[in-house]
C-alpha positions as CSV (number, residue, x, y, z in Angstrom):
1,X,1.4,176.7,-57.4
2,X,4.7,178.2,-58.7
3,X,6.7,181.0,-57.1
4,X,7.0,183.9,-59.5
5,X,8.8,187.0,-58.2
6,X,7.4,186.7,-54.7
7,X,3.8,185.8,-55.8
8,X,2.2,182.4,-55.9
9,X,0.0,181.4,-58.7
10,X,-2.5,178.8,-57.5
11,X,-4.1,176.1,-59.5
12,X,-7.3,174.6,-58.2
13,X,-8.1,171.3,-59.8
14,X,-11.2,169.4,-59.0
15,X,-10.9,165.7,-59.6
16,X,-13.4,163.0,-59.2
17,X,-11.8,160.9,-56.5
18,X,-14.4,160.0,-53.8
19,X,-12.4,160.7,-50.7
20,X,-14.2,163.0,-48.2
21,X,-15.1,160.3,-45.6
22,X,-11.5,159.0,-45.5
23,X,-10.0,162.5,-45.2
24,X,-12.3,163.3,-42.3
25,X,-10.9,160.3,-40.3
26,X,-7.2,160.7,-41.2
27,X,-4.6,163.2,-40.2
28,X,-3.0,164.8,-43.3
29,X,0.3,166.4,-42.6
30,X,3.0,168.2,-44.5
31,X,5.6,165.7,-45.8
32,X,3.0,163.0,-46.8
33,X,3.7,161.4,-50.2
34,X,1.2,161.7,-53.0
35,X,0.9,158.8,-55.5
36,X,-1.3,158.0,-58.5
37,X,-3.6,155.0,-58.6
38,X,-0.7,152.8,-59.9
39,X,1.6,153.8,-57.1
40,X,3.7,156.3,-59.2
41,X,5.1,159.3,-57.4
42,X,3.1,162.5,-57.9
43,X,4.6,164.7,-55.3
44,X,4.7,165.7,-51.6
45,X,2.3,167.7,-49.4
46,X,4.2,170.8,-48.4
47,X,1.3,172.5,-46.5
48,X,-2.3,172.0,-45.3
49,X,-4.4,175.1,-45.8
50,X,-7.9,174.7,-44.7
51,X,-9.7,172.5,-47.2
52,X,-6.7,172.5,-49.6
53,X,-3.4,170.8,-49.7
54,X,-0.3,172.4,-51.2
55,X,1.5,169.7,-53.3
56,X,5.0,170.0,-54.7
57,X,5.7,167.9,-57.9
58,X,9.0,167.7,-59.6
59,X,8.3,171.0,-61.4
60,X,5.6,173.0,-59.6
61,X,3.6,173.6,-56.4
62,X,-0.2,173.6,-56.6
63,X,-3.0,174.2,-54.1
64,X,-5.4,171.4,-54.5
65,X,-8.7,170.6,-52.8
66,X,-8.5,167.9,-50.1
67,X,-11.5,166.2,-51.7
68,X,-9.3,165.3,-54.7
69,X,-7.3,162.8,-52.5
70,X,-7.9,159.4,-50.9
71,X,-5.9,158.4,-47.8
72,X,-4.1,155.1,-48.3
73,X,-2.1,154.3,-45.1
74,X,0.6,157.0,-44.8
75,X,0.2,158.1,-48.4
76,X,-2.4,160.0,-50.4
77,X,-3.8,158.7,-53.7
78,X,-4.5,161.2,-56.4
79,X,-6.4,160.8,-59.7
80,X,-3.6,162.1,-62.0
81,X,0.0,161.1,-62.7
82,X,2.8,163.6,-62.0
83,X,3.1,164.4,-65.7
84,X,-0.7,165.0,-66.0
85,X,-0.7,167.3,-63.0
86,X,2.4,169.2,-64.2
87,X,0.7,169.6,-67.6
88,X,-2.6,170.9,-66.0
89,X,-0.6,173.4,-63.9
90,X,1.4,174.6,-66.9
91,X,-1.8,175.0,-69.0
92,X,-3.3,177.1,-66.1
93,X,-0.2,179.2,-65.8
94,X,-0.1,179.9,-69.5
95,X,-3.7,181.0,-69.4
96,X,-3.1,183.2,-66.4
97,X,0.0,184.8,-67.9
98,X,-1.8,185.4,-71.2
99,X,-4.5,187.3,-69.3
100,X,-2.0,190.1,-68.4
101,X,-2.8,192.1,-71.5
102,X,-4.2,195.4,-72.6
103,X,-7.9,195.6,-71.9
104,X,-8.0,193.0,-69.1
105,X,-10.1,193.9,-66.1
106,X,-7.9,194.5,-63.0
107,X,-9.1,193.6,-59.5
108,X,-7.6,194.6,-56.2
109,X,-6.8,192.4,-53.3
110,X,-10.4,192.7,-52.0
111,X,-11.7,191.4,-55.3
112,X,-13.2,194.8,-56.4
113,X,-12.7,196.1,-59.9
114,X,-9.9,198.7,-60.1
115,X,-9.7,199.4,-63.8
116,X,-8.4,198.0,-67.0
117,X,-4.9,197.3,-68.2
118,X,-3.8,200.1,-70.6
119,X,-0.4,198.7,-71.5
120,X,2.1,196.0,-70.6
121,X,5.9,195.9,-70.9
122,X,8.3,193.2,-69.6
123,X,8.8,195.3,-66.4
124,X,5.6,197.3,-65.9
125,X,1.8,197.4,-66.2
126,X,-0.2,200.6,-66.7
127,X,-3.7,200.5,-65.3
128,X,-6.4,202.9,-66.5
129,X,-8.6,203.8,-63.5
130,X,-12.3,204.7,-63.9
131,X,-11.4,208.3,-62.9
132,X,-9.3,208.6,-66.1
133,X,-6.0,208.5,-64.2
134,X,-3.4,205.9,-64.9
135,X,-1.1,204.1,-62.4
136,X,2.0,202.2,-63.3
137,X,2.9,199.1,-61.2
138,X,5.7,196.6,-61.5
139,X,4.8,193.6,-63.7
140,X,5.7,191.4,-60.7
141,X,2.9,193.1,-58.7
142,X,0.1,191.7,-60.8
143,X,-1.1,188.1,-61.3
144,X,-3.1,186.9,-64.3
145,X,-6.0,184.6,-63.5
146,X,-7.2,181.7,-65.7
147,X,-10.6,183.5,-66.0
148,X,-8.9,186.4,-68.0
149,X,-8.9,188.9,-65.1
150,X,-5.8,190.3,-63.4
151,X,-5.3,190.8,-59.7
152,X,-3.0,193.5,-58.5
153,X,-1.3,193.3,-55.1
154,X,-3.0,196.4,-53.8
155,X,-6.4,197.4,-52.7
156,X,-8.5,200.0,-54.5
157,X,-7.8,202.4,-51.7
158,X,-4.1,201.9,-52.0
159,X,-4.2,202.5,-55.8
160,X,-6.3,205.7,-55.2
161,X,-3.8,206.9,-52.6
162,X,-0.9,206.3,-55.0
163,X,-2.5,208.4,-57.7
164,X,-3.5,211.2,-55.2
165,X,0.1,211.4,-53.8
166,X,1.5,211.6,-57.3
167,X,-1.0,214.3,-58.3
168,X,-0.1,216.3,-55.1
169,X,3.7,215.9,-55.9
170,X,3.1,217.4,-59.4
171,X,1.3,220.5,-58.1
172,X,4.1,221.3,-55.6
């Protein structure tokens, strides 16, 4: 995961490392070192979030499923090298950023469809709502997803309230 203007972009990578039984018995904590199968440094666990571990490499932070790790003493083994993990994260980030484009479906925080992107600039995104209204949000307030959709940092209700208050201000 990489911090971009106050938002985290998460990368969920599922790797075939049989580890579930070992993880159930071991305490995984922030600060644990992550290594590849050959003992090369991959990164450090910065947080434990439910069934996921946040791992910081030399370039990025990513939220990865615990099932992708095997406990080996005081370290965690991971099925990728640091370079491979960084590459996978960068590929996912590129796909997510490319999805912030005209025509992309926009979802709110609750996951419901809000509308479609009408236009994008370096600083703003204009979202066309089903009602025909348009709302402009800061580019930093949206996050592209690898599946081609975009998530805005507001709920559908907040977007509607924004357009209602702007309409009311125009009529006064």
